[in-house]
KEKE-3310 file (N, C-alpha, C; in steps of 0.2 Angstrom, whole numbers, plus 5000, padded with zeros to 4 digits):
npx = (5132:5122:5113:5119:5119:5106:5103:5110:5103:5091:5095:5098:5086:5079:5086:5084:5070:5071:5078:5068:5058:5064:5066:5053:5050:5058:5053:5040:5044:5050:5039:5031:5040:5039:5025:5026:5035:5027:5017:5024:5028:5015:5011:5021:5018:5005:5009:5016:5006:4998:5007:5008:4994:4994:5003:4996:4985:4991:4996:4984:4979:4988:4986:4972:4974:4982:4972:4962:4969:4971:4958:4955:4963:4958:4945:4949:4954:4942:4934:4943:4941:4927:4927:4934:4926:4914:4919:4922:4909:4903:4912:4909:4895:4896:4903:4893:4883:4889:4891:4878:4874)
npy = (4949:4940:4950:4956:4945:4944:4956:4954:4944:4950:4960:4952:4946:4957:4960:4948:4950:4962:4957:4948:4957:4964:4954:4951:4963:4963:4952:4957:4968:4961:4954:4965:4970:4959:4960:4973:4970:4961:4969:4979:4970:4967:4980:4982:4972:4976:4988:4983:4977:4988:4995:4985:4986:4999:4998:4990:4998:5009:5002:4998:5011:5015:5006:5010:5023:5020:5013:5023:5032:5024:5023:5036:5038:5029:5035:5047:5041:5036:5048:5054:5045:5045:5059:5057:5048:5056:5066:5059:5054:5067:5071:5060:5063:5075:5072:5064:5073:5082:5072:5070:5081)
npz = (5344:5340:5336:5326:5316:5315:5309:5297:5291:5289:5280:5270:5267:5263:5251:5244:5242:5234:5223:5218:5215:5205:5196:5193:5187:5176:5169:5166:5158:5147:5142:5138:5128:5119:5116:5110:5099:5092:5088:5080:5070:5065:5060:5051:5042:5038:5032:5021:5014:5011:5002:4992:4987:4983:4973:4964:4961:4955:4943:4938:4935:4926:4915:4913:4908:4897:4889:4888:4880:4868:4865:4862:4851:4842:4840:4834:4822:4817:4815:4805:4795:4793:4788:4776:4770:4769:4761:4749:4745:4743:4732:4723:4721:4715:4704:4697:4695:4686:4676:4673:4666)
capx = (5133:5115:5110:5123:5117:5099:5104:5112:5097:5086:5097:5098:5079:5077:5090:5080:5064:5072:5079:5062:5054:5068:5065:5046:5050:5062:5048:5035:5048:5051:5032:5030:5044:5036:5019:5028:5037:5021:5013:5028:5027:5008:5012:5025:5014:5000:5012:5018:5000:4996:5011:5006:4988:4996:5006:4990:4981:4996:4996:4977:4978:4992:4982:4967:4977:4983:4966:4959:4973:4970:4951:4955:4966:4953:4940:4952:4954:4935:4933:4946:4938:4921:4928:4936:4920:4910:4922:4921:4902:4902:4915:4905:4889:4898:4904:4887:4880:4893:4890:4871:4872)
capy = (4944:4938:4956:4957:4940:4946:4962:4951:4940:4955:4963:4946:4945:4963:4959:4943:4954:4967:4953:4945:4962:4965:4948:4952:4969:4961:4948:4962:4971:4956:4953:4971:4970:4954:4963:4978:4967:4958:4975:4981:4965:4968:4986:4981:4968:4981:4993:4979:4976:4994:4996:4981:4988:5005:4996:4987:5004:5012:4998:4999:5018:5015:5002:5014:5028:5017:5011:5029:5034:5020:5024:5043:5037:5026:5040:5051:5037:5036:5054:5055:5040:5048:5064:5055:5045:5062:5070:5054:5054:5073:5071:5056:5066:5081:5069:5062:5079:5084:5067:5070:5087)
capz = (5339:5337:5333:5319:5312:5313:5304:5290:5289:5287:5274:5264:5265:5259:5245:5240:5240:5229:5218:5216:5212:5199:5191:5190:5182:5170:5165:5163:5152:5142:5139:5135:5122:5115:5113:5105:5093:5088:5085:5075:5064:5062:5057:5045:5037:5035:5027:5015:5010:5008:4997:4986:4985:4979:4966:4960:4959:4950:4937:4935:4932:4919:4910:4911:4904:4890:4886:4886:4874:4862:4863:4858:4844:4838:4838:4829:4816:4814:4813:4799:4790:4791:4784:4770:4767:4767:4755:4743:4743:4740:4725:4719:4719:4711:4697:4694:4693:4680:4671:4671:4663)
cpx = (5127:5112:5113:5120:5110:5099:5106:5107:5092:5088:5097:5091:5077:5080:5086:5073:5065:5074:5073:5058:5058:5067:5058:5046:5053:5057:5043:5038:5048:5044:5030:5034:5041:5030:5021:5031:5032:5017:5017:5027:5020:5008:5016:5021:5008:5003:5014:5011:4997:5000:5009:4999:4989:4999:5001:4986:4985:4996:4989:4976:4982:4988:4976:4969:4978:4977:4962:4963:4972:4963:4951:4958:4961:4947:4942:4952:4947:4933:4936:4943:4931:4922:4930:4930:4915:4912:4921:4914:4901:4905:4911:4898:4890:4899:4898:4883:4883:4891:4883:4869:4873)
cpy = (4942:4944:4957:4951:4942:4952:4959:4948:4945:4958:4958:4946:4951:4962:4954:4946:4958:4963:4950:4951:4964:4960:4949:4958:4967:4956:4952:4966:4967:4955:4959:4972:4965:4957:4969:4975:4964:4964:4978:4977:4966:4975:4985:4977:4972:4986:4990:4978:4982:4996:4992:4984:4995:5003:4994:4993:5008:5008:4998:5006:5018:5012:5006:5019:5026:5016:5018:5032:5031:5022:5031:5042:5034:5030:5045:5048:5037:5042:5056:5051:5043:5054:5062:5052:5051:5065:5065:5054:5061:5073:5066:5059:5072:5078:5067:5068:5082:5079:5068:5076:5086)
cpz = (5335:5334:5326:5314:5310:5308:5297:5287:5286:5281:5268:5262:5261:5251:5240:5237:5234:5222:5214:5212:5205:5194:5188:5185:5176:5166:5162:5157:5146:5138:5135:5128:5117:5112:5108:5098:5089:5084:5079:5069:5061:5057:5050:5039:5034:5030:5020:5011:5007:5002:4991:4983:4981:4973:4961:4957:4954:4943:4934:4932:4926:4914:4908:4906:4897:4886:4884:4880:4868:4860:4859:4852:4839:4836:4833:4822:4813:4811:4806:4793:4788:4787:4777:4766:4764:4761:4749:4741:4740:4733:4721:4716:4714:4704:4694:4691:4687:4674:4668:4667:4655)
residu = (ARG:ASP:GLU:ALA:ARG:SER:MET:VAL:TYR:GLU:ARG:ASP:ALA:ARG:LEU:ARG:ASP:ILE:ASP:ALA:ALA:LEU:GLY:GLU:ARG:ALA:ARG:GLU:ARG:ASP:GLU:ALA:ARG:ALA:VAL:ALA:ASP:ARG:ARG:TYR:ALA:LEU:VAL:ASP:GLU:ARG:GLU:ARG:GLU:ARG:ASP:GLU:ALA:ARG:ASN:VAL:VAL:ARG:GLU:LYS:GLU:GLN:ALA:LEU:ALA:GLN:HIS:LEU:LYS:GLU:ARG:ASP:GLU:ALA:ARG:ARG:MET:VAL:GLU:GLU:ARG:ASP:LEU:LYS:LEU:THR:ASN:SER:ILE:ARG:GLU:ARG:ASP:GLU:ALA:ARG:ALA:VAL:ALA:ASP:LYS)
# end
């Protein structure tokens, strides 16, 4: 009978040790999950910041493209006006030449 009690106590002690080890492993698992969750949150934040930066770059590129388009249009207008001015000066000079004859 004492031997049976001793075996029960030993088994209970082993079960308590196993329970304690399982509890420790569960705490370690929970800590690891918390670390992983913080890292995932950090990655999500960095991805959001990256996406915002990409949007800013896209907007700046669009603004630059619009500016370059407007600049090219302005240059064409200047070239057209220069051509008209050159033609007007030539016609004036021709008219003067005819009038001076």
